[in-house]
C-alpha positions in Angstrom: -1.4 24.6 -41.0 -0.5 28.0 -42.6 2.5 28.7 -40.3 4.3 25.3 -42.7 5.9 26.2 -45.9 7.9 24.2 -48.2 10.4 26.0 -50.3 12.7 23.4 -53.2 13.9 22.8 -56.4 13.4 19.5 -58.0 14.8 17.4 -61.1 11.3 19.4 -62.8 13.0 22.1 -62.7 16.5 21.9 -62.5 19.6 19.3 -64.4 21.6 17.3 -62.3 24.4 19.2 -61.7 22.3 22.6 -60.6 20.7 20.5 -57.8 23.8 19.7 -56.8 24.8 22.8 -56.4 21.8 23.9 -54.2 23.0 21.1 -51.7 24.1 21.9 -48.4 26.6 19.6 -47.1 27.1 19.6 -43.2 24.7 19.5 -40.1 25.8 22.9 -39.4 24.4 24.3 -42.2 20.6 23.5 -41.4 21.1 24.8 -37.6 22.9 27.8 -39.2 19.3 28.2 -41.7 17.4 28.1 -38.5 19.4 30.2 -36.3 19.3 33.2 -38.9 15.8 32.7 -40.0 14.2 32.8 -36.8 12.3 29.2 -37.9 11.3 27.1 -34.4 11.6 23.6 -37.2 13.3 22.9 -40.0 13.7 19.9 -42.1 16.0 19.1 -44.9 14.7 16.4 -47.6 18.1 16.3 -50.4 18.3 13.6 -52.9 19.8 12.8 -56.5 16.3 14.8 -58.0 15.7 17.7 -55.0 16.5 20.0 -52.0 13.5 20.8 -50.2 13.6 22.9 -46.9 10.5 22.2 -44.7 10.1 25.0 -42.2 7.8 25.8 -39.2 8.0 30.0 -38.2 9.4 30.5 -41.8 6.7 32.2 -43.5 6.7 35.6 -43.7 10.8 34.8 -45.2 9.6 32.1 -47.0 10.8 33.5 -50.3 13.6 35.0 -48.9 14.6 30.9 -47.5 13.6 29.8 -51.2 16.8 32.3 -52.7 19.0 30.7 -50.1 18.8 27.5 -52.3 18.5 28.6 -55.5 16.9 31.6 -58.2 14.3 29.6 -59.1 13.5 27.9 -56.2 9.4 27.1 -55.8 7.6 28.4 -52.5 4.4 26.0 -51.0 2.4 27.9 -48.0 0.0 25.4 -45.6 -1.8 23.2 -47.0 -0.1 23.0 -50.0 3.3 22.6 -48.3 1.5 19.6 -46.2 0.3 18.4 -49.7 3.6 18.1 -51.4 5.4 16.0 -49.1 2.7 13.4 -48.7 2.8 13.6 -52.6 6.2 13.1 -52.2 6.3 10.4 -49.6 4.2 8.0 -51.6 6.2 8.7 -54.4 3.9 10.5 -56.6 7.4 13.6 -57.5 9.8 10.5 -58.5 10.3 10.4 -62.0 10.0 7.3 -61.3 5.9 7.2 -59.9 5.7 5.4 -56.6 9.7 4.2 -56.4 10.3 2.9 -52.7 13.7 4.9 -51.9 11.9 8.0 -51.3 10.1 7.0 -48.5 13.0 5.9 -46.8 14.6 9.6 -47.7 11.3 11.0 -46.1 12.3 8.7 -43.0 16.2 9.8 -43.1 15.5 13.5 -43.1 13.0 12.8 -40.4 15.9 11.4 -37.8 18.1 13.5 -39.3 16.2 16.9 -37.8 15.4 15.0 -35.0 18.9 13.8 -33.9 20.1 17.7 -34.9 17.2 19.1 -32.7 15.3 20.8 -35.3 12.2 19.6 -34.9 9.4 21.1 -33.6 5.5 20.1 -33.0 4.1 21.1 -36.3 6.6 19.4 -38.4 7.0 16.1 -35.7 3.3 15.5 -36.6 3.4 16.7 -40.5 6.2 13.7 -41.1 5.1 11.3 -39.0 2.0 11.5 -41.2 3.7 11.6 -44.5 6.0 8.9 -43.9 2.5 6.4 -42.8 0.7 7.9 -45.5 3.8 6.8 -47.8 3.7 3.2 -46.0 -0.5 2.7 -47.0 -0.3 4.2 -50.0 1.3 1.4 -51.3 -0.2 -1.4 -49.4 -3.5 0.5 -50.3 -2.8 0.5 -53.9 -0.7 -0.4 -56.8 1.5 2.8 -57.1 4.9 0.5 -56.5 3.8 -2.7 -58.4 5.9 -3.6 -61.4 9.5 -2.7 -62.5 9.8 0.9 -63.7 14.1 0.5 -64.1 16.1 -1.4 -66.2 17.6 -3.0 -63.7 14.2 -4.6 -61.8 12.6 -4.8 -65.3 15.7 -7.6 -65.4 14.9 -9.2 -62.2 11.3 -8.9 -63.1 12.2 -10.9 -66.7 14.5 -13.4 -65.0 11.8 -14.4 -62.8 9.0 -14.7 -65.6 11.3 -17.1 -67.3 13.5 -19.1 -64.8 11.2 -18.7 -61.4 13.0 -18.5 -58.2 16.3 -16.9 -58.5 17.6 -18.0 -55.0 19.1 -21.4 -56.6 20.0 -19.8 -60.4 24.3 -18.7 -61.1 24.2 -15.4 -63.4 27.0 -14.5 -65.9 28.4 -10.7 -66.4 30.2 -10.2 -69.4 31.8 -7.1 -69.6 32.3 -4.5 -66.7 30.2 -1.3 -67.4 27.7 0.5 -65.5 25.0 -0.4 -67.5 25.6 -4.7 -66.7 26.1 -3.5 -63.2 23.5 -2.0 -62.9 21.6 -5.1 -64.0 23.6 -7.2 -62.4 23.1 -6.0 -58.8 19.5 -5.8 -59.1 19.9 -9.7 -59.2 22.1 -10.2 -56.8 19.8 -7.9 -53.9 17.1 -10.1 -55.8 19.2 -13.2 -53.6 20.8 -15.3 -56.8 23.1 -17.8 -56.0 26.1 -16.6 -57.5 27.3 -14.5 -60.2 30.7 -14.7 -62.1 32.0 -11.3 -63.6 33.6 -12.2 -67.5 35.7 -8.9 -69.1 38.1 -8.8 -71.4 40.6 -6.5 -68.6 40.8 -9.1 -65.9 41.4 -6.2 -63.4 37.9 -4.7 -64.2 36.4 -7.9 -63.6 37.9 -8.7 -60.3 36.8 -5.2 -59.2 33.3 -5.5 -60.1 33.5 -8.8 -58.6 34.4 -7.2 -55.3 31.5 -5.1 -55.5 28.8 -7.8 -56.6 30.4 -10.2 -54.5 31.1 -12.5 -56.9 33.6 -14.5 -59.0 36.0 -13.1 -61.9 36.8 -15.7 -64.0 38.5 -15.3 -68.0 37.1 -14.0 -70.7 38.9 -16.8 -72.5 36.9 -19.6 -71.0 33.5 -17.6 -71.3 32.3 -21.4 -72.6 33.1 -22.6 -69.9 31.1 -20.4 -67.8 28.4 -20.3 -70.2 28.0 -23.8 -69.1 27.9 -23.2 -65.2 25.1 -20.0 -65.6 21.4 -20.2 -65.5 21.3 -16.1 -66.5 23.7 -14.1 -69.0 23.8 -10.2 -68.4 26.0 -9.3 -71.5 27.1 -5.5 -71.7 30.6 -5.1 -73.5 31.4 -2.5 -75.3 32.3 -4.4 -78.6 31.7 -3.7 -81.9 30.6 -7.1 -82.8 29.6 -10.2 -81.5 31.4 -12.0 -78.2 28.4 -14.7 -77.4 28.5 -16.8 -80.5 25.9 -19.9 -81.8 28.6 -22.1 -81.5 29.6 -21.3 -78.0 26.2 -21.4 -77.0 25.9 -24.9 -78.4 29.3 -26.3 -77.0 28.1 -24.8 -73.7 24.8 -26.5 -73.7 26.4 -29.8 -74.3 28.9 -29.2 -71.6 26.3 -28.7 -68.7 25.7 -31.4 -65.6 21.9 -30.1 -66.2 19.0 -30.2 -68.6 18.1 -26.2 -67.8 17.0 -23.5 -69.7 19.7 -20.5 -69.9 18.3 -17.1 -70.2 20.6 -14.2 -72.4 20.0 -10.4 -71.7 21.6 -8.8 -74.4 21.8 -5.0 -72.8 24.5 -3.8 -75.0 24.7 -1.7 -78.5 25.8 -3.1 -80.8 24.4 -6.4 -80.2 26.8 -8.9 -77.8 25.2 -11.9 -78.9 25.0 -13.0 -82.6 21.8 -13.6 -84.6 20.9 -17.3 -84.8 21.5 -18.1 -80.6 17.5 -16.9 -80.1 16.8 -20.4 -81.7 18.6 -22.7 -80.0 16.6 -24.8 -78.4 16.4 -24.0 -74.3 18.4 -21.1 -74.7 16.3 -17.5 -74.7 17.7 -14.2 -75.6 16.1 -10.7 -74.6 17.5 -7.4 -75.1 17.2 -4.1 -73.4 14.0 -3.1 -75.7 12.2 -6.4 -73.9 13.5 -4.2 -70.5 12.2 -1.0 -71.8 8.7 -2.9 -72.9 8.7 -3.6 -69.5 9.6 -1.1 -67.6 7.0 1.1 -69.3 3.6 -0.9 -68.3 4.3 -1.1 -65.4 4.9 2.4 -65.1 1.7 2.4 -66.9 -0.2 0.6 -64.4 1.2 2.5 -61.4 0.1 5.7 -63.2 -3.0 4.6 -63.6 -2.7 4.3 -59.1 -2.4 8.1 -59.1 -5.9 8.9 -58.2 -6.2 6.5 -55.6 -3.1 7.6 -54.0 -4.4 10.9 -54.5 -7.3 10.1 -52.7 -5.7 9.0 -49.6 -3.9 11.9 -49.9 -6.9 14.5 -49.4 -8.5 12.1 -46.5 -4.9 12.6 -44.7 -4.5 16.5 -45.7 -7.9 17.0 -43.5 -6.8 14.6 -40.5 -3.6 16.6 -40.3 -5.3 20.2 -40.4 -7.1 19.3 -37.4 -4.8 17.5 -35.3 -2.5 21.0 -36.5 -5.5 23.0 -35.5 -5.3 21.0 -32.2 -2.2 22.0 -31.5 -2.7 25.3 -32.0 -5.3 26.1 -29.8 -2.9 23.8 -27.4 -0.1 26.6 -28.1 -2.9 29.1 -27.7 -4.2 27.5 -24.4 -0.3 27.5 -22.8 0.6 31.0 -23.9 -3.1 32.2 -21.9 -1.8 30.2 -18.7 1.6 31.6 -18.9 0.8 35.4 -19.2 -1.9 34.7 -16.6 0.4 33.5 -14.5 2.7 36.6 -15.1 -0.3 38.6 -14.2 -0.6 36.5 -11.0 3.5 36.7 -10.1 3.4 40.0 -10.2 0.7 41.3 -8.1 1.6 38.6 -5.8 4.7 40.4 -5.5 3.1 43.7 -4.7 0.8 41.7 -1.8 3.3 40.7 -0.5 5.7 43.8 -0.4 2.6 45.7 1.7 1.8 42.7 3.8 5.4 43.5 5.3 3.6 47.0 6.4 0.0 46.8 6.0 -3.7 45.1 7.3 -3.8 41.1 6.1 -6.6 41.4 5.3 -6.8 44.6 2.9 -4.1 43.1 1.5 -5.2 40.1 0.5 -8.9 41.8 -0.4 -7.0 44.3 -3.0 -4.7 41.3 -4.6 -7.8 39.6 -5.0 -9.6 42.6 -7.0 -6.6 43.4 -8.6 -5.9 40.0 -9.9 -9.9 39.6 -11.3 -9.5 43.3 -12.8 -6.7 42.1 -14.6 -8.2 39.0 -16.0 -10.7 40.3 -16.8 -8.6 43.2 -18.8 -6.6 40.7 -20.4 -10.2 38.5 -21.7 -11.5 41.3 -23.0 -9.3 42.8 -25.0 -8.2 39.3 -26.6 -12.4 39.5 -27.5 -13.1 42.7 -28.6 -10.0 42.4 -30.6 -11.9 39.0 -32.7 -13.8 39.0 -36.0 -16.9 38.9 -35.6 -18.3 35.4 -35.5 -15.4 34.4 -33.5 -16.4 37.3 -30.9 -19.6 36.2 -30.7 -18.5 32.4 -30.7 -16.4 33.5 -27.6 -19.4 34.9 -26.1 -20.7 32.5 -25.8 -18.4 30.4 -24.6 -17.7 32.9 -21.5 -21.9 33.0 -21.3 -22.1 29.1 -20.7 -18.6 29.7 -18.3 -20.5 32.0 -16.1 -23.6 29.6 -15.9 -21.4 26.8 -15.2 -19.9 28.6 -12.4 -23.0 29.9 -11.2 
């Protein structure tokens, strides 16, 4: 595990502009990093809020690798690097604790490295573990429960007031970014239909296309209020655009008796004072959405210790797995070395067989090979620290007894 490093910069250390400058734009850039730093493996994780490089074989050049990203890049080594990856996958390092998207981004980074051929066995292990842990954290704790963004809070609010949204129609008044964000969250939840009204009809058409909805004329607002179950109003108007009389008339035109939920996220407010007093009409503001998001975020934060416990348990497991990987590599290296010794001695013996006595040649080959093996093992054991050297000697003694 000590061979793994993570270097990076996140929203905690840099503004969005700085993060944008730190990004690697091409697959070739990743391959260049692997080649120029002599890495055995590399995974690049890039999101709006972070640029991080996870690498094998860069322990001695970690700071140099960090400088490639940003002057303020941090460096984490060994278990700290793996623990950081686990925290990222579980959503503990996100701006919105427990967010779902980061787990998809970690999986995407892993898949990209696999496609580029920059995954070694150690990185395969820690990233697979991280992805599985991210899923477990969300299944076994409440770290991702509840809406913490304005858009998802609007969905939660609408479902509280109206129940399932699958048979509901949403009217978006205004074509700004905030209204689009809230409307998209409602669309993603599976509402039946989306209507978009804006004073500039062309902008309504554009937003309706993005949402998969229908553009309607602003001067026909009352008719479309009558068709709607949820109204998201987010214009930039300096005065109310949804009036008491408009809402009363819309209710009279409805072909059913059902409530209208109006979510007013404009500043100043789009909904005229008094609309909230109309029967069958519920008016909520962006402040209500913020309260929902804040309460849910606080509940998520209370789940952090549970997730951290899962992380520490998984860290112990992955340390054991990486140690076994290290042992397998050692055995493979020793086997390779012994085969090389055998090949050299065998080549020498084959040359001597052309002129020498076969029995003597084979005897000399066996003695030379045995001597070289003993020298290799003895030298390796004597270089070990005392406690390991004693353990190795005990293991050799047991092997000798079994062979005897």
